[in-house]
N, C-alpha and C positions, 0 to 999 in steps of 0.2 A: 045250735049252729046248723044242724041238718034241716031244720025248718026254714031257716033263712035262705040257705042254699036252694032248697026246693022251690022257694019263691023267686029265685033269680037274683037274690042279694048276696054278693060275695061276703065272706066273713074270714077272719083269722083269729086264732087264739094266741096269746102270749103266755109263756111260762118261763121259768128258769131252767137252765141246762140240766139241773139236778133231776128234773122230772121228764127229761126228753124221752128216755126209754119207756117209762110207764105210760106216757101220753101216747106214743107210737103203738104200744101193745093194746092200750085201751080202745083206741080208734079202730084197729083191726078187728078187736073182739066184737065191736058193735057194727062192723061193716062200713066204716066211715073213712074218709081220706080228707080230714080238714087241713087247710093252710095253717102253718104254725111259724111262729117266730120265737126263738129261745134267746133269753138275755142272761146275763151273768147271775150266778147264785152266790151268796144269798141276797134276798131283798130286804128281809127283816133287819132293822137297826141301821139302814142306810140313811145317810143325811139327805136332806131336800136337794142339795147340789149333786150328790151322787146319783140320786134318782133321776134328776134331769139329764145327767150325763148318759145314764142307761137309756133313757127314753130317746135322747137325741141320736144315739148309736143305733136304736132299733127302728126309728120312724121310716127310713128309706125301705127297709125290708118289709115292714107292715103295709106301707102304700103299694109297694111292688106286688105283694101278695094279693091285695085287694083289686089292683088294676088287672092282674091275670084273670080274675074272677074264678080262681081255682075251681 
């Protein structure tokens, strides 16, 4: 992601809320400040319909983060 951002290409990562603290700490540890969107946990064993619902709920935040060009 840092490489994409350095080239002027906005990026965002998506993870479940279970990993939010770890992701923030890891980013700080490497000196990064990536845009992130966190979705409900767990993802494993979700049905296709549940995954579509999660994706539908996250798409606005993802597009918003990309538009900001974080």
